[in-house]
N, C-alpha and C positions, 0 to 999 in steps of 0.2 A: 504494500500500500504506500502511496506517495505521502511525503511528509505533510504537504498541504491538506490532503484528505484527513490524515490523522489529526491535524490541528482543528479542522472543522468538527470532527467527531468529538474531540476533547472539549471544545467550547459548548457543544450541544449537551454535554453531560452535566452542565451546571444549571440545575433546575431547582428553584426554591420549593421546598416541600418534599423533594426527592433527591437528597444531596448525594453528590459524588463522594465516595469514601476513598481516601488516599492513605494507605498504610505505608508510610514512607520507607523507601529502600536506601541503600548506601553503596552498593556495588552490583556487578552483574549477577552474582549468585543470589543475593537477597531480592533483586528485581525479578529473577526467574521464580523464586519461591512465592512472591506476592502475585505474580501473573498466574502461576499454577493454582493459586487459591481462588481464582475467579475474579480478580480485580479487573476493572474496566480501563484503568490507566495506572501509570507508575509515576511517583514523585520522589525526588531526592530531598533530603533534609540536610542543610549545611552542617549542623552540629554533628550529625551521624557520620557524614562523609569525612569531615575533618578528623573525628575521633578514630575512624577506621584506618586512616592513614597516619595516625600519631600526631595530629595537630590539634590545637585549640580552635574553637569557633571564632568568628570575627575576622574573616578573610585572611587568617593565618595559613590556610591551605593555599598553595600556589594556584593561580588561575589555570595555568596550563595543565596541571594535574587534575583539577576539577573537570576540565573539558575532556581530557583523555578518558577519565572515568565515565563521563557522560557518553562518549562515543562507544565505549565498551558496553554500557547498559543498553543503548539504543540498538546495538548490534545483537544483543542477547535476547531481546523481547520484541514481539510484534506490536505491542500496545503503544499508545501515545505516551511520551515521557516529558515531564516538566521538571525543570531544574531550579533549585534554590540558589539564586545569585547574590544573596545577602544584600549589600548596598551597591552592587554593581561593580565592585572593584575599582572604584574611582569616585571622585566628587563631581568633576565636571561632566556635563551631559555628553560631550564627545567621548569621554572614557567609558561611560555607561553604555552608550550606543555601540562602541567597539566590543565591549564584553558581550552584549546581547548578540551581536553578529557572530561571534565565536560560538555561542551556545546554539544558535540557529544552524550554523555550519556543522555542529556536532549532532544534529538530528533532533534537538528539542522542539517541542510544539508550544512551550510556554515557560514562564519563569516567575519567580517571586522577586519583588524589589521592595526592600524595606525603607522606611523614611527616617530611621534613626541615623545619626552620623557615626559611622563605624570608626572606631578609634578616637572619637571626640565626645562631646557632650550634647545631650538633647536631640532634637529632631530637626531635619531640614525644614525651612519655612515652606509654606505651600507652593509659592511661586517657583522656588528652586526645585522642589521635588517634581512639580509638573513639567519643568524643562527636562528633567532626567527621564521621566516617563515618555515624553514626546520623542526623545532620542531613541528609546527602545522601539517605539512604534515606527519611527522612520527607518530603522535598521530592518525591521520585519517587512515593511512595505517594499523596501529595496530588494529583499530576498523573495518577495512574492508569497510570504507565509502569513496566514491569519493567526499570528502569534497571540497566545493568551497571556496577557500581562496582569499578574495578580499583585495588586498594589497593597503592600502590607503597611499598616500603621502600628507603631510601637508605643502609642499613647498608653495602652493598658498594661503593657509589660513594664513600663517605667513608673507605674503608680500602684499603690495598694488598692485592694478591692473596695475599700471604703471611699476611695476617690473616683471610682469608675463612673458613677452616675453623673458627676459634674463634667466628665470628659466626652460624653456621648455626643453632645452638640458639635464639639470640635471634630470628632470622628466623622460625623455626617458631613460637615463642611469639607473635610478632606476627601471623602468619597465623591462628593459632587464635583470638586475640582479635578480629582484624578480621572473621573469619567470623561470630563471635557478634554483632558490631556491625552486620552487614548487608552486608559487602563480598561481591562476586561472584567476584573473582579476586585473585591475589597476583602482583605485578610485582617482579622482583628484578634490576633493571639493574645492570650491573657484574660480575655473577657469570658466570664463564666455565668454571670447572673442571667436568669431566664428572661426577666423583664427587659433588661438592657439589650440583650441579644435580639429580642423581638422588636424593640424600638428601632435598632439599627437596620434590621432586615426590612422593616416597613418603610424606612426613610431613605435608605441607600439606593441610588440609581443603578448600582452594580450588584451582582450576585455576591452574597456574603459567605466568607470562609471562616470557620471557627476551628481552633485547634483543640482536639480532645485532650482531656486531662482528668485526674481524679475529681476535680472540682466542677467539671462541666456536666450538664445533663446528658443522659444517654442519647445515642444517635436518633432513636425514634422520636424523642422529645425535641431535639434540635430540628428535626424535619418539620414538626408541627409549628415550630417558631418561625419557620421560613428560611432556614439555613440552606444554602445551595451546595456547600462543599465542606467536608469534614476531613481535616488532615491530622496526623498523629505525631508529627514532629520527631523528636528524639526517642519517643516511647518504644517503638519497635526495636531499635538498636539496643536500648537498655534491657529490654526483655531477653533478647538473644544473648547478650553478654552475661546476664545473670544465669541463664540456663547453661551457658558454656562454663562459667566459673563453678557452678554447682557440680556439673559432670566431671570437671577436672579435679575438684576436691574429692569426689566419690572415687575417682580412679586412683588417686593418691592413697586414700584411706584403705582401698582394697588391695594395694600392692603388698 
Protein backbone atom coordinates (compact mmCIF):
# COMPACT_ATOMS: atom_id res chain seq x y z
CA UNK A 1 0.00 0.00 0.00
CA UNK A 2 1.26 3.47 -0.90
CA UNK A 3 2.31 5.79 1.92
CA UNK A 4 -0.28 8.39 0.90
CA UNK A 5 -3.05 5.80 1.14
CA UNK A 6 -1.82 4.69 4.56
CA UNK A 7 -1.91 8.35 5.63
CA UNK A 8 -5.52 8.73 4.48
CA UNK A 9 -6.51 5.56 6.30
CA UNK A 10 -4.73 6.72 9.45
CA UNK A 11 -6.56 10.05 9.44
CA UNK A 12 -9.89 8.29 8.96
CA UNK A 13 -9.33 6.25 12.12
CA UNK A 14 -9.65 9.38 14.30
CA UNK A 15 -13.35 9.30 15.10
CA UNK A 16 -14.75 10.92 18.26
CA UNK A 17 -16.63 8.26 20.17
CA UNK A 18 -14.77 5.42 18.44
CA UNK A 19 -11.18 6.21 19.38
CA UNK A 20 -8.10 4.83 17.68
CA UNK A 21 -6.11 2.84 20.24
CA UNK A 22 -2.35 3.22 19.94
CA UNK A 23 -0.34 0.86 22.14
CA UNK A 24 2.99 2.55 21.59
CA UNK A 25 5.93 0.58 20.17
CA UNK A 26 9.63 1.35 20.24
CA UNK A 27 11.34 -0.91 17.68
CA UNK A 28 10.48 -3.32 14.83
CA UNK A 29 9.93 -6.26 17.19
CA UNK A 30 7.50 -4.43 19.43
CA UNK A 31 5.77 -2.95 16.38
CA UNK A 32 5.22 -6.45 14.97
CA UNK A 33 3.84 -7.62 18.31
CA UNK A 34 1.39 -4.72 18.41
CA UNK A 35 0.38 -5.33 14.79
CA UNK A 36 -0.12 -9.05 15.43
CA UNK A 37 -2.40 -8.18 18.34
CA UNK A 38 -4.83 -6.57 15.91
CA UNK A 39 -3.81 -2.91 16.04
CA UNK A 40 -5.01 -0.62 13.26
CA UNK A 41 -1.88 1.53 13.37
CA UNK A 42 1.50 1.76 15.07
CA UNK A 43 2.83 4.73 17.02
CA UNK A 44 6.24 5.24 18.54
CA UNK A 45 6.75 6.98 21.86
CA UNK A 46 9.84 9.13 22.27
CA UNK A 47 10.48 8.07 25.88
CA UNK A 48 10.32 4.38 24.99
CA UNK A 49 12.48 4.65 21.88
CA UNK A 50 15.08 6.67 23.75
CA UNK A 51 15.13 4.21 26.65
CA UNK A 52 15.43 1.22 24.32
CA UNK A 53 18.59 2.75 22.85
CA UNK A 54 20.03 3.81 26.20
CA UNK A 55 19.17 7.52 26.06
CA UNK A 56 17.06 9.83 28.16
CA UNK A 57 13.98 11.47 26.69
CA UNK A 58 14.05 15.09 25.55
CA UNK A 59 15.72 14.76 22.13
CA UNK A 60 18.79 13.10 23.62
CA UNK A 61 18.30 10.29 21.10
CA UNK A 62 20.09 11.37 17.89
CA UNK A 63 17.60 12.22 15.17
CA UNK A 64 19.35 10.03 12.61
CA UNK A 65 18.98 7.05 14.95
CA UNK A 66 15.30 7.85 15.49
CA UNK A 67 14.74 7.99 11.73
CA UNK A 68 16.67 4.77 11.13
CA UNK A 69 14.52 3.09 13.77
CA UNK A 70 11.41 4.46 12.04
CA UNK A 71 12.53 3.05 8.69
CA UNK A 72 13.03 -0.37 10.26
CA UNK A 73 9.56 -0.21 11.82
CA UNK A 74 7.82 0.85 8.60
CA UNK A 75 9.62 -1.99 6.80
CA UNK A 76 8.52 -4.50 9.46
CA UNK A 77 4.77 -3.77 9.50
CA UNK A 78 2.16 -3.06 6.84
CA UNK A 79 0.19 -0.72 9.12
CA UNK A 80 0.32 3.09 9.11
CA UNK A 81 3.11 4.32 11.40
CA UNK A 82 3.22 7.63 13.22
CA UNK A 83 6.36 8.89 14.95
CA UNK A 84 6.83 10.96 18.08
CA UNK A 85 9.13 13.84 17.03
CA UNK A 86 9.09 15.52 20.46
CA UNK A 87 9.78 19.22 19.78
CA UNK A 88 10.86 18.68 16.21
CA UNK A 89 14.59 18.60 16.98
CA UNK A 90 14.92 22.34 16.54
CA UNK A 91 13.40 25.64 17.59
CA UNK A 92 13.16 27.36 14.22
CA UNK A 93 10.34 26.40 11.85
CA UNK A 94 12.85 25.51 9.13
CA UNK A 95 14.52 23.00 11.45
CA UNK A 96 11.18 21.46 12.39
CA UNK A 97 10.17 21.24 8.74
CA UNK A 98 13.43 19.50 7.88
CA UNK A 99 12.85 16.99 10.67
CA UNK A 100 9.35 16.27 9.42
CA UNK A 101 10.68 15.78 5.89
CA UNK A 102 13.06 13.13 7.22
CA UNK A 103 10.20 11.38 9.01
CA UNK A 104 8.10 11.40 5.86
CA UNK A 105 11.07 10.04 3.95
CA UNK A 106 11.25 7.27 6.54
CA UNK A 107 7.71 6.18 5.79
CA UNK A 108 5.77 7.88 8.59
CA UNK A 109 2.19 8.97 7.95
CA UNK A 110 2.02 11.26 10.97
CA UNK A 111 3.89 12.74 13.90
CA UNK A 112 3.50 14.30 17.30
CA UNK A 113 4.86 17.80 17.86
CA UNK A 114 4.87 19.14 21.39
CA UNK A 115 4.70 22.80 22.35
CA UNK A 116 6.99 22.73 25.35
CA UNK A 117 10.44 24.20 24.78
CA UNK A 118 12.69 21.15 24.82
CA UNK A 119 15.77 21.92 26.88
CA UNK A 120 14.23 25.21 28.03
CA UNK A 121 11.43 26.51 30.20
CA UNK A 122 7.74 26.74 29.55
CA UNK A 123 5.88 26.51 26.27
CA UNK A 124 6.35 28.12 22.89
CA UNK A 125 3.94 31.01 22.47
CA UNK A 126 1.02 30.25 20.19
CA UNK A 127 2.28 32.24 17.20
CA UNK A 128 5.70 30.57 17.27
CA UNK A 129 4.21 27.10 17.64
CA UNK A 130 1.85 27.77 14.75
CA UNK A 131 4.80 28.64 12.53
CA UNK A 132 6.45 25.36 13.52
CA UNK A 133 3.28 23.45 12.69
CA UNK A 134 2.99 25.27 9.37
CA UNK A 135 6.52 24.15 8.52
CA UNK A 136 5.51 20.51 9.02
CA UNK A 137 2.43 20.97 6.86
CA UNK A 138 4.55 22.57 4.14
CA UNK A 139 7.01 19.65 4.21
CA UNK A 140 4.12 17.20 3.96
CA UNK A 141 2.52 19.10 1.09
CA UNK A 142 5.84 19.14 -0.74
CA UNK A 143 6.04 15.36 -0.37
CA UNK A 144 2.43 14.86 -1.43
CA UNK A 145 1.52 13.07 1.81
CA UNK A 146 -1.64 13.93 3.81
CA UNK A 147 0.45 13.81 6.96
CA UNK A 148 -1.37 13.65 10.31
CA UNK A 149 0.15 16.33 12.54
CA UNK A 150 -0.81 15.61 16.14
CA UNK A 151 -0.30 18.88 17.98
CA UNK A 152 0.57 18.16 21.58
CA UNK A 153 0.13 20.73 24.30
CA UNK A 154 2.14 20.29 27.48
CA UNK A 155 -0.07 22.60 29.52
CA UNK A 156 -1.40 19.78 31.65
CA UNK A 157 1.90 17.94 32.10
CA UNK A 158 3.49 21.09 33.48
CA UNK A 159 0.78 21.68 36.10
CA UNK A 160 -0.80 19.73 38.90
CA UNK A 161 -4.29 18.25 38.53
CA UNK A 162 -5.75 20.97 40.73
CA UNK A 163 -4.70 23.58 38.18
CA UNK A 164 -6.04 21.79 35.11
CA UNK A 165 -9.49 23.35 35.17
CA UNK A 166 -8.01 26.82 34.82
CA UNK A 167 -5.96 25.70 31.82
CA UNK A 168 -8.77 24.31 29.67
CA UNK A 169 -9.48 27.68 28.06
CA UNK A 170 -5.83 28.05 27.07
CA UNK A 171 -5.82 24.52 25.69
CA UNK A 172 -8.87 25.25 23.55
CA UNK A 173 -7.27 28.48 22.31
CA UNK A 174 -4.22 26.50 21.28
CA UNK A 175 -6.35 23.85 19.60
CA UNK A 176 -8.12 26.50 17.52
CA UNK A 177 -4.86 28.18 16.54
CA UNK A 178 -3.14 24.89 15.80
CA UNK A 179 -6.03 23.83 13.59
CA UNK A 180 -5.67 27.00 11.53
CA UNK A 181 -1.93 26.33 11.26
CA UNK A 182 -2.55 22.93 9.68
CA UNK A 183 -2.60 20.52 12.62
CA UNK A 184 -4.73 17.39 12.31
CA UNK A 185 -5.23 16.45 15.95
CA UNK A 186 -4.89 17.82 19.49
CA UNK A 187 -2.99 15.80 22.11
CA UNK A 188 -3.56 16.62 25.79
CA UNK A 189 -1.30 14.28 27.81
CA UNK A 190 -1.63 14.61 31.57
CA UNK A 191 -5.33 15.47 31.48
CA UNK A 192 -7.40 12.83 33.30
CA UNK A 193 -10.51 14.54 34.67
CA UNK A 194 -13.66 13.33 32.88
CA UNK A 195 -15.40 16.68 32.87
CA UNK A 196 -12.39 18.54 31.55
CA UNK A 197 -11.75 15.94 28.85
CA UNK A 198 -15.39 16.22 27.76
CA UNK A 199 -15.15 20.00 27.64
CA UNK A 200 -12.06 19.96 25.44
CA UNK A 201 -13.59 17.32 23.15
CA UNK A 202 -16.68 19.47 22.71
CA UNK A 203 -14.79 22.70 22.05
CA UNK A 204 -11.72 21.56 20.11
CA UNK A 205 -11.96 21.85 16.31
CA UNK A 206 -9.47 18.96 16.16
CA UNK A 207 -9.96 15.32 17.20
CA UNK A 208 -8.66 14.91 20.73
CA UNK A 209 -5.95 12.47 21.82
CA UNK A 210 -5.70 11.44 25.49
CA UNK A 211 -2.80 9.48 26.97
CA UNK A 212 -3.97 6.51 29.02
CA UNK A 213 -2.68 6.20 32.57
CA UNK A 214 -3.77 4.84 35.91
CA UNK A 215 -5.55 8.17 36.48
CA UNK A 216 -7.56 8.30 33.27
CA UNK A 217 -10.98 6.72 32.75
CA UNK A 218 -11.06 3.42 30.83
CA UNK A 219 -11.18 3.46 27.05
CA UNK A 220 -14.93 2.87 26.90
CA UNK A 221 -15.59 5.92 29.06
CA UNK A 222 -13.12 8.05 27.09
CA UNK A 223 -15.03 7.10 23.96
CA UNK A 224 -18.26 8.31 25.58
CA UNK A 225 -16.56 11.61 26.39
CA UNK A 226 -15.75 12.17 22.71
CA UNK A 227 -12.09 11.18 22.60
CA UNK A 228 -10.86 10.24 19.12
CA UNK A 229 -7.46 8.73 19.95
CA UNK A 230 -6.01 6.99 22.99
CA UNK A 231 -2.27 6.47 23.19
CA UNK A 232 -0.33 4.66 25.88
CA UNK A 233 2.98 6.53 25.84
CA UNK A 234 5.76 4.82 27.81
CA UNK A 235 3.37 2.36 29.48
CA UNK A 236 3.89 -0.58 27.09
CA UNK A 237 7.69 -0.31 27.32
CA UNK A 238 7.53 -0.27 31.10
CA UNK A 239 5.24 -3.32 31.11
CA UNK A 240 7.63 -5.20 28.84
CA UNK A 241 10.71 -4.27 30.86
CA UNK A 242 9.06 -5.30 34.13
CA UNK A 243 8.17 -8.67 32.63
CA UNK A 244 11.72 -9.08 31.34
CA UNK A 245 13.25 -8.17 34.70
CA UNK A 246 10.95 -10.58 36.52
CA UNK A 247 11.82 -13.40 34.11
CA UNK A 248 15.53 -12.62 34.47
CA UNK A 249 15.27 -12.73 38.27
CA UNK A 250 13.39 -16.02 38.11
CA UNK A 251 16.08 -17.45 35.85
CA UNK A 252 18.78 -16.40 38.28
CA UNK A 253 16.85 -17.76 41.26
CA UNK A 254 16.44 -21.10 39.50
CA UNK A 255 20.10 -21.42 38.55
